[in-house]
A tleap script that builds the chain and sets N, CA, C and O, in Angstrom:
source leaprc.protein.ff14SB
mol = sequence {
  NMET LEU LYS LYS HIE VAL ALA PHE VAL LEU
  VAL MET ALA ALA VAL LEU THR VAL LEU LEU
  MET ALA PRO GLU LYS LYS GLY SER TYR TYR
  PRO ALA ASP GLU THR HIE LEU ASN ALA VAL
  LYS ALA THR THR LYS ARG ASP MET HIE LYS
  GLU CYS GLY LYS CYS HIE PHE LYS GLY GLY
  GLU TYR PRO ILE PRO ASP THR HIE VAL LYS
  ARG THR ARG CYS TYR GLY CYS HIE ALA PRO
  GLN PRO GLU PRO GLY CGLU
}
set mol.1.N position { 22.799 -6.428 -25.294 }
set mol.1.CA position { 22.158 -5.212 -24.808 }
set mol.1.C position { 20.689 -5.171 -25.221 }
set mol.1.O position { 19.824 -4.776 -24.440 }
set mol.2.N position { 20.425 -5.577 -26.440 }
set mol.2.CA position { 19.055 -5.576 -26.939 }
set mol.2.C position { 18.177 -6.525 -26.123 }
set mol.2.O position { 17.007 -6.239 -25.869 }
set mol.3.N position { 18.754 -7.655 -25.716 }
set mol.3.CA position { 18.004 -8.632 -24.916 }
set mol.3.C position { 17.555 -8.016 -23.590 }
set mol.3.O position { 16.449 -8.291 -23.123 }
set mol.4.N position { 18.404 -7.188 -22.985 }
set mol.4.CA position { 18.057 -6.537 -21.723 }
set mol.4.C position { 16.894 -5.577 -21.915 }
set mol.4.O position { 15.992 -5.508 -21.080 }
set mol.5.N position { 16.917 -4.839 -23.015 }
set mol.5.CA position { 15.842 -3.889 -23.293 }
set mol.5.C position { 14.521 -4.609 -23.551 }
set mol.5.O position { 13.466 -4.199 -23.066 }
set mol.6.N position { 14.602 -5.676 -24.314 }
set mol.6.CA position { 13.397 -6.456 -24.611 }
set mol.6.C position { 12.842 -7.059 -23.325 }
set mol.6.O position { 11.633 -7.033 -23.093 }
set mol.7.N position { 13.717 -7.596 -22.497 }
set mol.7.CA position { 13.286 -8.188 -21.227 }
set mol.7.C position { 12.643 -7.122 -20.335 }
set mol.7.O position { 11.615 -7.369 -19.704 }
set mol.8.N position { 13.247 -5.957 -20.291 }
set mol.8.CA position { 12.697 -4.864 -19.481 }
set mol.8.C position { 11.307 -4.474 -19.980 }
set mol.8.O position { 10.388 -4.312 -19.177 }
set mol.9.N position { 11.146 -4.326 -21.264 }
set mol.9.CA position { 9.852 -3.959 -21.840 }
set mol.9.C position { 8.814 -5.034 -21.543 }
set mol.9.O position { 7.671 -4.714 -21.215 }
set mol.10.N position { 9.191 -6.296 -21.651 }
set mol.10.CA position { 8.257 -7.384 -21.373 }
set mol.10.C position { 7.842 -7.405 -19.900 }
set mol.10.O position { 6.673 -7.623 -19.582 }
set mol.11.N position { 8.789 -7.180 -19.019 }
set mol.11.CA position { 8.469 -7.140 -17.584 }
set mol.11.C position { 7.539 -5.964 -17.293 }
set mol.11.O position { 6.558 -6.122 -16.566 }
set mol.12.N position { 7.826 -4.818 -17.835 }
set mol.12.CA position { 6.973 -3.649 -17.603 }
set mol.12.C position { 5.572 -3.869 -18.183 }
set mol.12.O position { 4.582 -3.455 -17.581 }
set mol.13.N position { 5.486 -4.511 -19.336 }
set mol.13.CA position { 4.181 -4.815 -19.930 }
set mol.13.C position { 3.406 -5.775 -19.037 }
set mol.13.O position { 2.195 -5.629 -18.872 }
set mol.14.N position { 4.093 -6.751 -18.463 }
set mol.14.CA position { 3.433 -7.702 -17.564 }
set mol.14.C position { 2.932 -7.001 -16.309 }
set mol.14.O position { 1.812 -7.251 -15.864 }
set mol.15.N position { 3.745 -6.134 -15.740 }
set mol.15.CA position { 3.340 -5.391 -14.541 }
set mol.15.C position { 2.131 -4.510 -14.855 }
set mol.15.O position { 1.170 -4.483 -14.086 }
set mol.16.N position { 2.170 -3.811 -15.947 }
set mol.16.CA position { 1.062 -2.951 -16.346 }
set mol.16.C position { -0.211 -3.764 -16.559 }
set mol.16.O position { -1.294 -3.337 -16.160 }
set mol.17.N position { -0.087 -4.916 -17.178 }
set mol.17.CA position { -1.242 -5.788 -17.414 }
set mol.17.C position { -1.855 -6.224 -16.096 }
set mol.17.O position { -3.076 -6.193 -15.941 }
set mol.18.N position { -1.023 -6.630 -15.143 }
set mol.18.CA position { -1.528 -7.061 -13.836 }
set mol.18.C position { -2.236 -5.907 -13.134 }
set mol.18.O position { -3.310 -6.091 -12.561 }
set mol.19.N position { -1.644 -4.735 -13.176 }
set mol.19.CA position { -2.257 -3.575 -12.512 }
set mol.19.C position { -3.588 -3.199 -13.159 }
set mol.19.O position { -4.543 -2.862 -12.459 }
set mol.20.N position { -3.658 -3.253 -14.457 }
set mol.20.CA position { -4.902 -2.892 -15.143 }
set mol.20.C position { -5.997 -3.929 -14.933 }
set mol.20.O position { -7.182 -3.603 -15.000 }
set mol.21.N position { -5.613 -5.159 -14.684 }
set mol.21.CA position { -6.588 -6.226 -14.480 }
set mol.21.C position { -6.973 -6.392 -13.012 }
set mol.21.O position { -7.837 -7.208 -12.692 }
set mol.22.N position { -6.348 -5.637 -12.123 }
set mol.22.CA position { -6.643 -5.755 -10.692 }
set mol.22.C position { -8.114 -5.429 -10.455 }
set mol.22.O position { -8.630 -4.445 -10.986 }
set mol.23.N position { -8.779 -6.248 -9.665 }
set mol.23.CA position { -10.202 -6.011 -9.428 }
set mol.23.C position { -10.436 -4.775 -8.576 }
set mol.23.O position { -9.580 -4.356 -7.797 }
set mol.24.N position { -11.608 -4.214 -8.748 }
set mol.24.CA position { -11.997 -3.127 -7.866 }
set mol.24.C position { -12.365 -3.745 -6.525 }
set mol.24.O position { -12.393 -4.968 -6.387 }
set mol.25.N position { -12.642 -2.919 -5.558 }
set mol.25.CA position { -13.041 -3.431 -4.256 }
set mol.25.C position { -14.268 -4.319 -4.431 }
set mol.25.O position { -15.205 -3.963 -5.145 }
set mol.26.N position { -14.253 -5.475 -3.776 }
set mol.26.CA position { -15.296 -6.461 -3.995 }
set mol.26.C position { -16.373 -6.465 -2.937 }
set mol.26.O position { -17.474 -6.948 -3.200 }
set mol.27.N position { -16.110 -5.955 -1.770 }
set mol.27.CA position { -17.080 -6.028 -0.683 }
set mol.27.C position { -18.193 -5.020 -0.839 }
set mol.27.O position { -18.225 -4.227 -1.781 }
set mol.28.N position { -19.089 -5.073 0.097 }
set mol.28.CA position { -20.198 -4.128 0.085 }
set mol.28.C position { -19.692 -2.747 0.501 }
set mol.28.O position { -18.595 -2.597 1.039 }
set mol.29.N position { -20.511 -1.770 0.238 }
set mol.29.CA position { -20.168 -0.409 0.645 }
set mol.29.C position { -20.482 -0.224 2.127 }
set mol.29.O position { -21.400 -0.844 2.664 }
set mol.30.N position { -19.713 0.626 2.767 }
set mol.30.CA position { -20.074 1.038 4.123 }
set mol.30.C position { -20.618 2.461 4.024 }
set mol.30.O position { -20.262 3.200 3.106 }
set mol.31.N position { -21.481 2.845 4.966 }
set mol.31.CA position { -22.071 4.183 4.891 }
set mol.31.C position { -20.995 5.263 4.970 }
set mol.31.O position { -20.022 5.131 5.713 }
set mol.32.N position { -21.175 6.297 4.221 }
set mol.32.CA position { -20.234 7.418 4.246 }
set mol.32.C position { -20.657 8.395 5.338 }
set mol.32.O position { -20.806 9.593 5.098 }
set mol.33.N position { -20.848 7.856 6.546 }
set mol.33.CA position { -21.251 8.708 7.665 }
set mol.33.C position { -20.036 9.000 8.555 }
set mol.33.O position { -18.947 8.471 8.330 }
set mol.34.N position { -20.238 9.836 9.550 }
set mol.34.CA position { -19.142 10.287 10.401 }
set mol.34.C position { -18.450 9.121 11.116 }
set mol.34.O position { -17.223 9.093 11.207 }
set mol.35.N position { -19.221 8.174 11.616 }
set mol.35.CA position { -18.636 7.037 12.342 }
set mol.35.C position { -17.681 6.251 11.458 }
set mol.35.O position { -16.550 5.972 11.855 }
set mol.36.N position { -18.126 5.897 10.274 }
set mol.36.CA position { -17.294 5.090 9.387 }
set mol.36.C position { -16.120 5.887 8.823 }
set mol.36.O position { -15.014 5.360 8.713 }
set mol.37.N position { -16.345 7.122 8.475 }
set mol.37.CA position { -15.256 7.934 7.921 }
set mol.37.C position { -14.193 8.230 8.964 }
set mol.37.O position { -13.015 8.349 8.625 }
set mol.38.N position { -14.589 8.351 10.238 }
set mol.38.CA position { -13.600 8.545 11.303 }
set mol.38.C position { -12.753 7.292 11.484 }
set mol.38.O position { -11.562 7.390 11.780 }
set mol.39.N position { -13.349 6.120 11.310 }
set mol.39.CA position { -12.583 4.877 11.398 }
set mol.39.C position { -11.522 4.828 10.312 }
set mol.39.O position { -10.407 4.364 10.551 }
set mol.40.N position { -11.859 5.300 9.132 }
set mol.40.CA position { -10.908 5.312 8.022 }
set mol.40.C position { -9.738 6.240 8.334 }
set mol.40.O position { -8.615 5.993 7.895 }
set mol.41.N position { -9.993 7.294 9.081 }
set mol.41.CA position { -8.953 8.276 9.395 }
set mol.41.C position { -8.051 7.836 10.550 }
set mol.41.O position { -7.153 8.578 10.948 }
set mol.42.N position { -8.283 6.619 11.100 }
set mol.42.CA position { -7.450 6.125 12.196 }
set mol.42.C position { -5.982 6.186 11.781 }
set mol.42.O position { -5.659 6.075 10.598 }
set mol.43.N position { -5.109 6.360 12.748 }
set mol.43.CA position { -3.704 6.589 12.432 }
set mol.43.C position { -2.994 5.353 11.900 }
set mol.43.O position { -2.055 5.478 11.114 }
set mol.44.N position { -3.418 4.167 12.307 }
set mol.44.CA position { -2.784 2.949 11.814 }
set mol.44.C position { -3.855 1.975 11.339 }
set mol.44.O position { -5.029 2.110 11.684 }
set mol.45.N position { -3.440 1.000 10.551 }
set mol.45.CA position { -4.389 -0.019 10.089 }
set mol.45.C position { -4.935 -0.812 11.266 }
set mol.45.O position { -6.104 -1.196 11.273 }
set mol.46.N position { -4.090 -1.056 12.258 }
set mol.46.CA position { -4.545 -1.781 13.447 }
set mol.46.C position { -5.636 -0.986 14.166 }
set mol.46.O position { -6.643 -1.551 14.592 }
set mol.47.N position { -5.434 0.316 14.298 }
set mol.47.CA position { -6.462 1.158 14.931 }
set mol.47.C position { -7.743 1.151 14.111 }
set mol.47.O position { -8.843 1.108 14.663 }
set mol.48.N position { -7.597 1.192 12.803 }
set mol.48.CA position { -8.755 1.177 11.913 }
set mol.48.C position { -9.539 -0.125 12.114 }
set mol.48.O position { -10.767 -0.117 12.193 }
set mol.49.N position { -8.815 -1.227 12.195 }
set mol.49.CA position { -9.453 -2.532 12.391 }
set mol.49.C position { -10.187 -2.568 13.731 }
set mol.49.O position { -11.286 -3.115 13.824 }
set mol.50.N position { -9.588 -1.992 14.754 }
set mol.50.CA position { -10.242 -1.943 16.071 }
set mol.50.C position { -11.523 -1.122 16.001 }
set mol.50.O position { -12.529 -1.479 16.614 }
set mol.51.N position { -11.485 -0.030 15.258 }
set mol.51.CA position { -12.684 0.808 15.120 }
set mol.51.C position { -13.809 0.022 14.454 }
set mol.51.O position { -14.959 0.109 14.885 }
set mol.52.N position { -13.500 -0.733 13.421 }
set mol.52.CA position { -14.517 -1.555 12.753 }
set mol.52.C position { -15.063 -2.586 13.735 }
set mol.52.O position { -16.267 -2.832 13.807 }
set mol.53.N position { -14.140 -3.178 14.486 }
set mol.53.CA position { -14.511 -4.248 15.398 }
set mol.53.C position { -15.438 -3.829 16.509 }
set mol.53.O position { -16.172 -4.659 17.046 }
set mol.54.N position { -15.425 -2.561 16.868 }
set mol.54.CA position { -16.310 -2.098 17.943 }
set mol.54.C position { -17.764 -2.435 17.649 }
set mol.54.O position { -18.523 -2.759 18.563 }
set mol.55.N position { -18.151 -2.361 16.404 }
set mol.55.CA position { -19.537 -2.667 16.020 }
set mol.55.C position { -19.679 -4.002 15.299 }
set mol.55.O position { -20.727 -4.643 15.374 }
set mol.56.N position { -18.622 -4.422 14.600 }
set mol.56.CA position { -18.781 -5.528 13.670 }
set mol.56.C position { -18.180 -6.858 14.116 }
set mol.56.O position { -18.373 -7.865 13.434 }
set mol.57.N position { -17.456 -6.898 15.242 }
set mol.57.CA position { -16.970 -8.174 15.743 }
set mol.57.C position { -18.035 -8.795 16.640 }
set mol.57.O position { -19.012 -8.136 16.995 }
set mol.58.N position { -17.848 -10.055 17.005 }
set mol.58.CA position { -18.829 -10.737 17.853 }
set mol.58.C position { -19.114 -9.913 19.099 }
set mol.58.O position { -18.201 -9.398 19.745 }
set mol.59.N position { -20.377 -9.800 19.420 }
set mol.59.CA position { -20.793 -9.008 20.568 }
set mol.59.C position { -21.097 -7.570 20.219 }
set mol.59.O position { -21.649 -6.837 21.039 }
set mol.60.N position { -20.746 -7.150 19.007 }
set mol.60.CA position { -21.025 -5.782 18.582 }
set mol.60.C position { -22.463 -5.648 18.120 }
set mol.60.O position { -23.187 -6.637 17.999 }
set mol.61.N position { -22.862 -4.431 17.866 }
set mol.61.CA position { -24.244 -4.156 17.455 }
set mol.61.C position { -24.566 -4.748 16.079 }
set mol.61.O position { -25.692 -5.186 15.840 }
set mol.62.N position { -23.587 -4.763 15.182 }
set mol.62.CA position { -23.775 -5.282 13.825 }
set mol.62.C position { -22.662 -6.282 13.492 }
set mol.62.O position { -21.818 -5.994 12.644 }
set mol.63.N position { -22.644 -7.448 14.142 }
set mol.63.CA position { -21.541 -8.387 13.917 }
set mol.63.C position { -21.539 -8.950 12.500 }
set mol.63.O position { -22.589 -9.177 11.899 }
set mol.64.N position { -20.335 -9.169 11.986 }
set mol.64.CA position { -20.220 -9.793 10.673 }
set mol.64.C position { -20.600 -11.266 10.808 }
set mol.64.O position { -20.378 -11.861 11.863 }
set mol.65.N position { -21.165 -11.863 9.765 }
set mol.65.CA position { -21.571 -13.272 9.859 }
set mol.65.C position { -20.359 -14.208 9.928 }
set mol.65.O position { -19.256 -13.852 9.513 }
set mol.66.N position { -20.585 -15.389 10.450 }
set mol.66.CA position { -19.507 -16.378 10.548 }
set mol.66.C position { -18.965 -16.766 9.180 }
set mol.66.O position { -17.838 -17.247 9.070 }
set mol.67.N position { -19.754 -16.561 8.148 }
set mol.67.CA position { -19.321 -16.906 6.785 }
set mol.67.C position { -18.408 -15.846 6.165 }
set mol.67.O position { -17.866 -16.057 5.080 }
set mol.68.N position { -18.236 -14.723 6.834 }
set mol.68.CA position { -17.397 -13.643 6.324 }
set mol.68.C position { -15.944 -14.097 6.259 }
set mol.68.O position { -15.479 -14.840 7.124 }
set mol.69.N position { -15.245 -13.656 5.248 }
set mol.69.CA position { -13.824 -13.970 5.086 }
set mol.69.C position { -13.060 -13.477 6.308 }
set mol.69.O position { -13.306 -12.372 6.792 }
set mol.70.N position { -12.148 -14.279 6.801 }
set mol.70.CA position { -11.359 -13.910 7.989 }
set mol.70.C position { -10.166 -13.070 7.561 }
set mol.70.O position { -9.079 -13.594 7.321 }
set mol.71.N position { -10.372 -11.800 7.471 }
set mol.71.CA position { -9.308 -10.861 7.087 }
set mol.71.C position { -9.247 -9.750 8.118 }
set mol.71.O position { -10.191 -9.543 8.880 }
set mol.72.N position { -8.144 -9.046 8.137 }
set mol.72.CA position { -8.000 -7.950 9.097 }
set mol.72.C position { -7.915 -6.595 8.410 }
set mol.72.O position { -7.629 -5.588 9.057 }
set mol.73.N position { -8.158 -6.564 7.121 }
set mol.73.CA position { -8.089 -5.303 6.389 }
set mol.73.C position { -9.469 -4.983 5.826 }
set mol.73.O position { -9.739 -5.249 4.654 }
set mol.74.N position { -10.324 -4.426 6.635 }
set mol.74.CA position { -11.706 -4.150 6.228 }
set mol.74.C position { -11.761 -3.312 4.955 }
set mol.74.O position { -12.577 -3.569 4.070 }
set mol.75.N position { -10.891 -2.311 4.868 }
set mol.75.CA position { -10.963 -1.376 3.749 }
set mol.75.C position { -10.229 -1.892 2.521 }
set mol.75.O position { -10.134 -1.192 1.513 }
set mol.76.N position { -9.710 -3.112 2.600 }
set mol.76.CA position { -9.155 -3.742 1.408 }
set mol.76.C position { -10.268 -4.186 0.471 }
set mol.76.O position { -10.081 -4.248 -0.744 }
set mol.77.N position { -11.429 -4.496 1.045 }
set mol.77.CA position { -12.580 -4.959 0.253 }
set mol.77.C position { -13.735 -3.970 0.250 }
set mol.77.O position { -14.450 -3.846 -0.744 }
set mol.78.N position { -13.914 -3.272 1.349 }
set mol.78.CA position { -15.066 -2.383 1.488 }
set mol.78.C position { -14.676 -0.941 1.180 }
set mol.78.O position { -13.573 -0.497 1.497 }
set mol.79.N position { -15.595 -0.232 0.563 }
set mol.79.CA position { -15.370 1.171 0.172 }
set mol.79.C position { -16.568 2.007 0.626 }
set mol.79.O position { -17.648 1.466 0.864 }
set mol.80.N position { -16.379 3.322 0.747 }
set mol.80.CA position { -17.503 4.167 1.159 }
set mol.80.C position { -18.591 4.200 0.100 }
set mol.80.O position { -18.328 4.095 -1.098 }
set mol.81.N position { -19.802 4.346 0.570 }
set mol.81.CA position { -20.964 4.467 -0.329 }
set mol.81.C position { -20.727 5.677 -1.236 }
set mol.81.O position { -20.481 6.776 -0.739 }
set mol.82.N position { -20.795 5.494 -2.543 }
set mol.82.CA position { -20.568 6.645 -3.448 }
set mol.82.C position { -21.704 7.663 -3.323 }
set mol.82.O position { -22.835 7.330 -2.972 }
set mol.83.N position { -21.370 8.868 -3.613 }
set mol.83.CA position { -22.377 9.930 -3.625 }
set mol.83.C position { -23.339 9.670 -4.776 }
set mol.83.O position { -22.937 9.099 -5.789 }
set mol.84.N position { -24.588 10.072 -4.647 }
set mol.84.CA position { -25.522 9.904 -5.779 }
set mol.84.C position { -24.969 10.560 -7.038 }
set mol.84.O position { -24.469 11.685 -6.999 }
set mol.85.N position { -25.066 9.845 -8.150 }
set mol.85.CA position { -24.582 10.386 -9.406 }
set mol.85.C position { -23.149 10.011 -9.733 }
set mol.85.O position { -22.669 10.311 -10.826 }
set mol.86.N position { -22.453 9.357 -8.803 }
set mol.86.CA position { -21.061 8.952 -9.078 }
set mol.86.C position { -21.023 7.662 -9.837 }
set mol.86.O position { -19.942 7.166 -10.157 }
savepdb mol mol.pdb
quit
């Protein structure tokens, strides 16, 4: 019985360690303007990705560079520009 408790505590400690060491968002900030905040409010992640793509995919006004990581979760790395003083 003691072995089960020790194992449980060790697993929970490992999970907590991983969560505490998780990196913050690594990408650049996106403007906290109406256009970008409305994209975040999209009903699904797929819709959110489409909203980003309107401007940031090839042919858009602000396309991401070819060197950009090929991911489909923009908000996994990018966060809104913090308010001054935050």
